[in-house]
C-alpha positions in Angstrom: 48.9 72.7 -0.7 46.3 75.4 -2.3 45.2 78.4 -0.2 41.4 78.9 -1.1 39.8 82.6 0.2 36.1 83.3 0.0 35.3 86.5 -0.4 31.9 88.5 -1.4 31.6 91.9 -3.4 31.5 93.7 -6.4 35.4 94.6 -6.7 37.7 93.3 -9.5 40.7 92.1 -6.4 39.6 90.1 -3.9 41.4 92.6 -1.2 38.6 95.0 -2.0 36.2 92.6 -1.3 34.8 90.9 2.3 36.4 87.9 3.6 34.0 85.0 4.4 36.2 82.2 5.0 39.5 80.6 4.0 40.5 76.9 3.6 43.4 74.7 2.3 43.2 71.9 -0.1 46.2 69.5 0.2 47.3 68.3 -2.8 50.7 66.4 -3.8 53.5 68.4 -5.1 53.2 68.9 -9.2 54.4 70.9 -12.0 52.8 74.3 -12.4 49.9 74.5 -14.2 49.3 70.6 -13.9 46.6 70.5 -11.1 43.0 71.2 -12.1 41.0 72.6 -9.2 37.0 72.5 -9.4 35.4 74.9 -6.9 31.7 74.4 -6.2 29.4 76.7 -4.5 26.2 75.8 -2.9 23.7 77.5 -0.8 21.3 75.4 1.3 17.8 76.2 2.4 19.1 77.6 5.9 21.5 80.2 3.7 24.3 78.5 4.6 27.1 78.6 2.0 29.0 75.7 1.2 32.2 76.0 -1.1 34.2 72.4 -2.2 37.3 72.4 -3.8 38.2 69.4 -5.6 41.5 68.4 -7.6 40.4 66.7 -10.6 43.4 64.5 -11.0 43.7 63.0 -7.9 40.1 63.2 -6.7 41.5 64.8 -3.6 39.0 67.6 -1.6 38.4 69.9 0.8 35.2 71.8 2.0 34.4 74.8 4.4 30.8 75.6 5.4 30.2 79.4 5.7 27.6 80.5 8.5 26.2 84.0 8.2 27.9 85.8 11.5 26.1 89.1 10.7 24.3 90.4 7.6 25.3 93.5 5.3 22.5 96.5 6.3 21.5 98.1 3.1 23.8 101.0 3.6 26.9 98.3 3.5 25.3 96.9 0.2 25.0 100.5 -1.1 28.7 101.5 -0.3 29.7 98.2 -1.6 28.1 99.1 -5.2 28.9 102.7 -4.8 32.6 101.7 -4.6 32.4 99.1 -7.5 31.8 101.9 -10.0 33.8 104.8 -8.2 36.9 102.4 -8.3 36.0 100.3 -11.8 38.6 102.0 -13.7 41.5 101.7 -11.1 40.3 98.4 -10.4 40.0 96.5 -13.8 43.4 98.5 -14.6 44.8 96.7 -11.3 43.3 93.2 -12.1 45.0 93.5 -15.7 48.6 94.5 -14.1 48.4 91.3 -11.8 47.4 89.2 -15.0 50.2 90.5 -17.2 52.5 89.8 -14.0 51.3 86.3 -13.9 51.7 85.6 -17.3 55.0 86.7 -17.6 56.0 84.6 -14.5 54.7 82.0 -16.3 56.3 82.1 -19.5 59.3 83.1 -17.3 59.2 79.7 -15.8 58.7 77.7 -19.0 61.7 79.5 -20.9 64.1 78.8 -18.0 63.2 75.3 -17.9 63.5 75.2 -21.8 66.7 76.4 -21.3 67.6 74.0 -18.8 66.5 71.0 -21.2 67.0 72.3 -24.6 70.1 74.6 -24.5 72.3 72.4 -26.6 70.0 72.5 -29.3 70.8 76.3 -30.1 73.7 78.0 -30.8 75.5 80.1 -28.2 74.4 83.3 -30.0 70.8 82.4 -29.6 70.9 81.3 -26.4 72.4 84.8 -25.3 69.6 86.3 -27.2 67.0 84.2 -25.2 68.9 85.1 -21.9 69.0 88.8 -22.8 64.8 88.8 -23.8 64.6 86.8 -20.5 66.5 89.5 -18.2 64.0 92.2 -20.1 61.0 90.3 -19.6 62.5 89.5 -15.8 63.1 93.6 -15.3 59.9 94.5 -17.0 57.7 92.2 -14.9 58.8 94.0 -11.4 57.6 97.3 -12.8 53.8 98.7 -12.8 54.1 99.4 -16.5 51.2 97.0 -18.0 52.1 97.5 -21.5 56.1 97.3 -21.0 55.3 93.5 -19.6 52.8 92.5 -22.3 55.6 93.6 -24.8 58.4 91.9 -23.3 56.2 88.7 -22.7 55.2 89.0 -26.4 59.2 89.5 -27.3 60.1 86.5 -25.2 57.5 84.2 -27.1 59.0 85.6 -30.2 62.8 85.0 -29.2 61.7 81.2 -28.2 59.7 80.2 -31.2 63.2 78.5 -32.4 63.7 76.7 -29.5 60.4 75.6 -28.9 60.5 74.1 -32.6 63.8 72.3 -32.1 62.7 70.9 -29.0 59.2 69.4 -30.4 61.5 68.4 -32.9 63.6 66.4 -30.5 60.8 65.2 -29.1 59.3 63.6 -31.8 62.3 62.1 -33.1 62.3 60.3 -29.6 59.1 59.5 -29.8 59.3 58.1 -33.4 62.8 56.7 -33.0 61.4 52.7 -32.7 61.2 50.8 -35.6 57.6 50.1 -35.4 57.0 53.9 -35.4 59.0 54.6 -38.6 57.5 51.2 -40.3 53.8 52.7 -39.3 55.0 55.8 -40.6 56.4 54.6 -44.1 53.8 52.2 -44.8 51.5 53.0 -47.7 
């Protein structure tokens, strides 16, 4: 299930904007980063906002109609714009921290999966080095130091390069293991 939140405003984070609607798109469970969701916004002639979300692989869709319950006064609009300028730097920093944490979460998930699937491909020393980098990234991810999170993410990526190469080599050997594939590769 994917929770969609439609907001209005000029701020970097949704929590600082005006909530217009929420709706759910029910999709079958998939591995992280596999679902591809397209969101479409359409305002009709009556000023009603139609928001549709569709998972591109399965075609499953959900839609919400946002009817204006009340408009914003000129003062509200002016305050929202002024707040966007007043908090611009802090908002950007907050968004960049969220993005750094999300990237760290993705890397942590992939490294854990790679260690489960390819632990036999690396030496115990290399595995220990990867696990130490993973622990450092996990610790950094829980801080508010964006630079530390990015540095730990980069270090994790560098530490797992060899494991990634070995896993790719192993996958290619498995895919090319058939006689027919070997014949194709060896032919002039």
